[in-house]
DSSP file (Angstrom, degrees, kcal/mol; ACC not computed):
  #  RESIDUE AA STRUCTURE BP1 BP2  ACC     N-H-->O    O-->H-N    N-H-->O    O-->H-N    TCO  KAPPA ALPHA  PHI   PSI    X-CA   Y-CA   Z-CA
    1    1 A M              0   0    0      0, 0.0    43,-0.0     0, 0.0    40,-0.0   0.000 360.0 360.0 360.0 136.2   10.4   17.6    1.4
    2    2 A N        +     0   0    0      2,-0.1     2,-0.7     0, 0.0     0, 0.0   0.119 360.0 128.3-116.1  20.3    8.8   17.8   -2.0
    3    3 A I        -     0   0    0     38,-0.1     2,-1.0    34,-0.1     3,-0.1  -0.691  46.2-155.4 -78.6 116.2    7.1   14.4   -2.2
    4    4 A E    >>  -     0   0    0     -2,-0.7     3,-1.9     1,-0.2     4,-0.5  -0.812   2.3-162.1 -93.8 102.3    3.5   15.1   -3.1
    5    5 A V  G >4 S+     0   0    0     -2,-1.0     3,-1.4     1,-0.3    -1,-0.2   0.836  86.2  61.0 -56.4 -36.9    1.7   12.0   -1.8
    6    6 A S  G 34 S+     0   0    0      1,-0.3    -1,-0.3    -3,-0.1    -2,-0.0   0.745 103.4  52.0 -64.5 -22.0   -1.4   12.7   -3.9
    7    7 A R  G <4 S+     0   0    0     -3,-1.9    -1,-0.3     2,-0.0    -2,-0.2   0.531  81.2 120.2 -90.5  -7.3    0.8   12.4   -7.1
    8    8 A L    <<  +     0   0    0     -3,-1.4     2,-0.3    -4,-0.5    63,-0.2  -0.328  32.1 144.5 -63.8 137.4    2.3    9.1   -6.2
    9    9 A H  B     -a   71   0A   0     61,-1.6    63,-3.6    -2,-0.0     2,-0.3  -0.935  26.8-155.3-156.8 173.1    1.6    6.3   -8.7
   10   10 A T        -     0   0    0     -2,-0.3     2,-0.1    61,-0.2    63,-0.1  -0.942  22.2-104.5-148.8 171.8    3.4    3.3  -10.2
   11   11 A T     >  -     0   0    0     61,-0.4     4,-2.6    -2,-0.3     5,-0.2  -0.457  38.4-104.6 -91.2 170.1    3.3    1.1  -13.3
   12   12 A L  H  > S+     0   0    0      1,-0.2     4,-2.2     2,-0.2     5,-0.2   0.920 125.3  47.0 -60.8 -43.6    1.8   -2.4  -13.5
   13   13 A R  H  > S+     0   0    0      2,-0.2     4,-2.5     1,-0.2    -1,-0.2   0.875 110.8  52.5 -66.5 -36.2    5.4   -3.8  -13.5
   14   14 A G  H  > S+     0   0    0      2,-0.2     4,-2.7     1,-0.2    -2,-0.2   0.907 108.4  50.7 -63.9 -41.7    6.3   -1.6  -10.6
   15   15 A E  H  X S+     0   0    0     -4,-2.6     4,-2.4     2,-0.2    -2,-0.2   0.927 111.8  46.9 -61.0 -46.3    3.3   -2.8   -8.7
   16   16 A E  H  X S+     0   0    0     -4,-2.2     4,-2.3     1,-0.2    -2,-0.2   0.907 112.9  49.9 -62.2 -42.1    4.3   -6.4   -9.3
   17   17 A R  H  X S+     0   0    0     -4,-2.5     4,-3.1     2,-0.2     5,-0.2   0.913 111.5  47.4 -64.2 -44.6    7.9   -5.7   -8.4
   18   18 A I  H  X S+     0   0    0     -4,-2.7     4,-2.2     2,-0.2     6,-0.3   0.927 112.7  49.1 -64.3 -45.3    7.0   -4.0   -5.1
   19   19 A K  H  X>S+     0   0    0     -4,-2.4     5,-1.8    -5,-0.2     4,-0.7   0.916 115.8  44.0 -59.8 -43.1    4.6   -6.8   -4.1
   20   20 A R  H ><5S+     0   0    0     -4,-2.3     3,-0.6    -5,-0.2    -2,-0.2   0.941 113.8  48.7 -67.5 -48.3    7.2   -9.4   -4.9
   21   21 A N  H 3<5S+     0   0    0     -4,-3.1    -2,-0.2     1,-0.2    -1,-0.2   0.851 123.3  31.6 -63.5 -35.3   10.1   -7.6   -3.2
   22   22 A L  H 3<5S-     0   0    0     -4,-2.2    -1,-0.2    -5,-0.2    -2,-0.2   0.383 103.9-123.5-104.2   3.1    8.2   -6.9    0.0
   23   23 A S  T <<5 +     0   0    0     -4,-0.7     2,-0.2    -3,-0.6    -3,-0.2   0.910  48.7 174.6  54.6  46.0    6.0  -10.0    0.0
   24   24 A L      < -     0   0    0     -5,-1.8    -1,-0.2    -6,-0.3     5,-0.1  -0.543  30.3-168.8 -83.8 148.5    2.8   -7.9    0.1
   25   25 A E        +     0   0    0     -2,-0.2    -1,-0.1     4,-0.0     2,-0.1   0.281  50.0 117.1-115.6   7.1   -0.6   -9.3   -0.2
   26   26 A T        -     0   0    0      1,-0.1     3,-0.2     2,-0.1    -2,-0.1  -0.416  57.6-147.7 -74.4 150.9   -2.5   -6.1   -0.7
   27   27 A N  S    S+     0   0    0      1,-0.2     2,-0.6    -2,-0.1    -1,-0.1   0.646  91.1  58.7 -89.4 -17.3   -4.4   -5.4   -3.9
   28   28 A D     >  +     0   0    0      1,-0.2     4,-1.9     2,-0.1    -1,-0.2  -0.741  58.1 166.9-116.8  83.1   -3.7   -1.6   -3.7
   29   29 A V  H  > S+     0   0    0     -2,-0.6     4,-2.7     1,-0.2     5,-0.2   0.869  76.3  55.5 -64.1 -38.9    0.1   -1.2   -3.7
   30   30 A V  H  > S+     0   0    0      2,-0.2     4,-2.8     1,-0.2    -1,-0.2   0.932 108.6  46.8 -63.3 -45.8   -0.1    2.5   -4.4
   31   31 A A  H  > S+     0   0    0      1,-0.2     4,-2.2     2,-0.2    -1,-0.2   0.900 112.3  51.5 -61.9 -39.7   -2.3    3.2   -1.4
   32   32 A W  H  X S+     0   0    0     -4,-1.9     4,-1.8     1,-0.2    -2,-0.2   0.919 112.5  45.2 -62.8 -44.2    0.0    1.1    0.8
   33   33 A C  H  X S+     0   0    0     -4,-2.7     4,-2.9     2,-0.2     5,-0.2   0.885 109.7  54.9 -67.6 -39.4    3.0    3.0   -0.4
   34   34 A K  H  X S+     0   0    0     -4,-2.8     4,-2.7     1,-0.2    -1,-0.2   0.914 108.2  49.6 -59.8 -42.4    1.2    6.4    0.1
   35   35 A E  H  X S+     0   0    0     -4,-2.2     4,-2.4     2,-0.2    -1,-0.2   0.912 111.5  48.6 -62.5 -42.7    0.5    5.4    3.7
   36   36 A A  H  X S+     0   0    0     -4,-1.8     4,-2.8     2,-0.2     5,-0.3   0.922 112.8  47.1 -63.7 -44.5    4.1    4.4    4.2
   37   37 A V  H  X S+     0   0    0     -4,-2.9     4,-2.5     1,-0.2    -2,-0.2   0.924 112.8  49.5 -64.2 -44.0    5.4    7.7    2.7
   38   38 A T  H  < S+     0   0    0     -4,-2.7     4,-0.4    -5,-0.2    -1,-0.2   0.911 115.4  44.3 -60.5 -43.0    2.9    9.7    4.8
   39   39 A T  H  < S+     0   0    0     -4,-2.4     3,-0.4    -5,-0.2    -2,-0.2   0.932 123.5  31.6 -67.9 -47.8    4.0    7.9    8.0
   40   40 A F  H >< S+     0   0    0     -4,-2.8     3,-1.0     1,-0.2     6,-0.3   0.692 105.8  67.7 -91.7 -19.5    7.7    8.0    7.5
   41   41 A S  T 3< S+     0   0    0     -4,-2.5    -1,-0.2    -5,-0.3    -3,-0.1   0.557  78.7  81.3 -81.8  -4.5    8.3   11.2    5.6
   42   42 A T  T 3  S+     0   0    0     -3,-0.4     2,-0.8    -4,-0.4    -1,-0.2   0.796  85.9  65.5 -66.5 -25.6    7.3   13.4    8.6
   43   43 A D  S X  S-     0   0    0     -3,-1.0     3,-2.5    -4,-0.2     4,-0.3  -0.866  78.9-157.1 -96.7 105.7   10.8   12.8    9.9
   44   44 A Q  G >  S+     0   0    0     -2,-0.8     3,-1.4     1,-0.3    -1,-0.1   0.725  87.3  69.7 -58.9 -23.1   13.0   14.6    7.3
   45   45 A S  G 3  S+     0   0    0      1,-0.3    -1,-0.3    -3,-0.1    -4,-0.1   0.657  94.6  58.1 -69.5 -12.0   16.0   12.4    8.3
   46   46 A R  G <  S+     0   0    0     -3,-2.5    11,-3.1    -6,-0.3     2,-0.5   0.516  97.1  70.6 -92.4  -6.4   14.2    9.5    6.6
   47   47 A V  E <   +B   56   0B   0     -3,-1.4     2,-0.4    -4,-0.3     9,-0.2  -0.945  58.5 173.6-117.1 128.5   13.9   11.2    3.2
   48   48 A E  E     -B   55   0B   0      7,-2.3     7,-2.7    -2,-0.5     2,-0.6  -0.998  20.4-149.8-135.5 134.6   16.9   11.7    1.0
   49   49 A R  E     +B   54   0B   0     -2,-0.4     2,-0.5     5,-0.2     5,-0.2  -0.916  18.2 175.2-103.6 123.5   17.1   13.0   -2.6
   50   50 A R  E >   -B   53   0B   0      3,-2.3     3,-1.8    -2,-0.6     2,-0.2  -0.960  61.4 -51.5-126.7 111.9   19.9   11.7   -4.6
   51   51 A G  T 3  S-     0   0    0     -2,-0.5    16,-0.0     1,-0.3     0, 0.0  -0.427 123.1 -11.6  63.2-125.8   19.9   12.8   -8.2
   52   52 A K  T 3  S+     0   0    0     -2,-0.2    15,-3.0    -3,-0.1    16,-0.5   0.436 123.1  74.3 -89.6   0.8   16.6   12.1   -9.8
   53   53 A N  E <   -BC  50  66B   0     -3,-1.8    -3,-2.3    13,-0.3     2,-0.4  -0.849  63.4-142.5-121.3 151.6   15.2   10.0   -7.0
   54   54 A W  E     -BC  49  65B   0     11,-3.6    11,-2.6    -2,-0.3     2,-0.5  -0.855  17.1-156.9 -98.3 143.1   13.8   10.3   -3.6
   55   55 A Y  E     -BC  48  64B   0     -7,-2.7    -7,-2.3    -2,-0.4     2,-0.6  -0.991   4.2-163.9-122.6 123.2   14.6    7.5   -1.1
   56   56 A V  E     -BC  47  63B   0      7,-2.3     7,-2.3    -2,-0.5     2,-0.8  -0.933  11.5-145.9-112.7 117.2   12.3    7.0    1.9
   57   57 A D  E     + C   0  62B   0    -11,-3.1     5,-0.2    -2,-0.6     3,-0.1  -0.720  19.9 177.4 -83.0 111.1   13.6    5.0    4.8
   58   58 A C  E >   - C   0  61B   0      3,-2.6     2,-2.1    -2,-0.8     3,-0.5  -0.324  45.7-111.8-112.3  48.0   10.6    3.1    6.2
   59   59 A D  T 3  S+     0   0    0      1,-0.3    -1,-0.1   -19,-0.1     3,-0.0  -0.375 110.8  32.1  61.1 -78.7   12.4    1.1    8.9
   60   60 A D  T 3  S+     0   0    0     -2,-2.1    18,-3.5    17,-0.1     2,-0.3   0.592 129.3  22.7 -86.2 -10.8   12.0   -2.4    7.4
   61   61 A F  E <   -CD  58  77B   0     -3,-0.5    -3,-2.6    16,-0.3     2,-0.5  -0.965  66.4-130.2-151.1 164.5   12.2   -1.3    3.7
   62   62 A L  E     -CD  57  76B   0     14,-2.6    14,-2.1    -2,-0.3     2,-0.4  -0.983  18.6-152.6-122.4 124.4   13.4    1.5    1.4
   63   63 A L  E     -CD  56  75B   0     -7,-2.3    -7,-2.3    -2,-0.5     2,-0.5  -0.794   3.3-155.0 -96.2 138.3   11.1    3.1   -1.2
   64   64 A T  E     +CD  55  74B   0     10,-2.7     9,-2.4    -2,-0.4    10,-1.2  -0.967  16.5 179.3-114.0 124.5   12.5    4.6   -4.3
   65   65 A I  E     -CD  54  72B   0    -11,-2.6   -11,-3.6    -2,-0.5     2,-0.3  -0.986  32.5-118.7-129.2 130.9   10.4    7.4   -6.0
   66   66 A N  E  >  -C   53   0B   0      5,-2.7     4,-1.8    -2,-0.4   -13,-0.3  -0.546  22.6-146.3 -67.8 126.7   11.2    9.4   -9.1
   67   67 A A  T  4 S+     0   0    0    -15,-3.0    -1,-0.2    -2,-0.3   -14,-0.1   0.796  91.3  41.9 -69.1 -30.2   11.4   13.0   -8.0
   68   68 A H  T  4 S+     0   0    0    -16,-0.5    -1,-0.2     1,-0.1   -15,-0.1   0.941 127.2  25.7 -83.1 -50.4   10.0   14.5  -11.2
   69   69 A S  T  4 S-     0   0    0      2,-0.1    -2,-0.2   -60,-0.0     3,-0.1   0.600  93.4-130.7 -92.4 -12.0    7.2   12.2  -12.1
   70   70 A H     <  +     0   0    0     -4,-1.8   -61,-1.6     1,-0.2     2,-0.5   0.793  50.5 158.2  62.1  30.2    6.4   10.9   -8.5
   71   71 A T  B     -a    9   0A   0     -5,-0.2    -5,-2.7   -63,-0.2     2,-0.8  -0.739  45.3-129.7 -84.0 127.4    6.5    7.3   -9.9
   72   72 A I  E     -D   65   0B   0    -63,-3.6   -61,-0.4    -2,-0.5    -7,-0.2  -0.699  30.0-177.7 -76.3 113.4    7.1    4.7   -7.2
   73   73 A I  E     -     0   0B   0     -9,-2.4     2,-0.3    -2,-0.8    -1,-0.2   0.944  50.1 -36.8 -83.4 -51.6    9.9    2.8   -8.8
   74   74 A T  E     -D   64   0B   0    -10,-1.2   -10,-2.7   -57,-0.1     2,-0.3  -0.963  42.8-137.8-162.4 173.2   10.7    0.0   -6.4
   75   75 A A  E     -D   63   0B   0     -2,-0.3   -12,-0.2   -12,-0.2   -54,-0.1  -0.989  15.4-165.2-143.4 140.4   10.9   -1.0   -2.7
   76   76 A H  E     -D   62   0B   0    -14,-2.1   -14,-2.6    -2,-0.3   -54,-0.1  -0.987  22.2-119.3-129.0 136.8   13.6   -3.2   -1.1
   77   77 A P  E     -D   61   0B   0      0, 0.0     2,-0.3     0, 0.0   -16,-0.3  -0.407  31.8-114.3 -69.3 149.9   13.5   -4.9    2.3
   78   78 A R        -     0   0    0    -18,-3.5     3,-0.0    -2,-0.1   -18,-0.0  -0.648  26.0-127.6 -80.7 139.6   16.2   -3.9    4.8
   79   79 A R        -     0   0    0     -2,-0.3     2,-0.1     1,-0.1    -1,-0.0  -0.716  31.3-105.2 -85.7 138.5   18.6   -6.6    5.7
   80   80 A P        -     0   0    0      0, 0.0     2,-0.5     0, 0.0    -1,-0.1  -0.380  31.2-121.4 -64.0 139.5   19.0   -7.2    9.4
   81   81 A V              0   0    0      1,-0.1    -3,-0.0    -2,-0.1     0, 0.0  -0.716 360.0 360.0 -83.6 124.9   22.2   -5.9   10.8
   82   82 A V              0   0    0     -2,-0.5    -1,-0.1     0, 0.0     0, 0.0   0.423 360.0 360.0-100.7 360.0   24.1   -8.7   12.5
């Protein structure tokens, strides 16, 4: 895995999008995402690189991170399997 957690960052719009998509109430979205990446990326089966992005499967949500710039692009909640 080549995700360097210390390099993770996002844009203002990215921060707003992540907060909205995951219904977060934290003021520090980047720190929250860094914690999620640190927790879930220890299991390599949860991290996948497709093209220019990393996808980190965090159980209830999926984080999308640009592999080159380490920009956290978005996060989407997982839909329950029925």
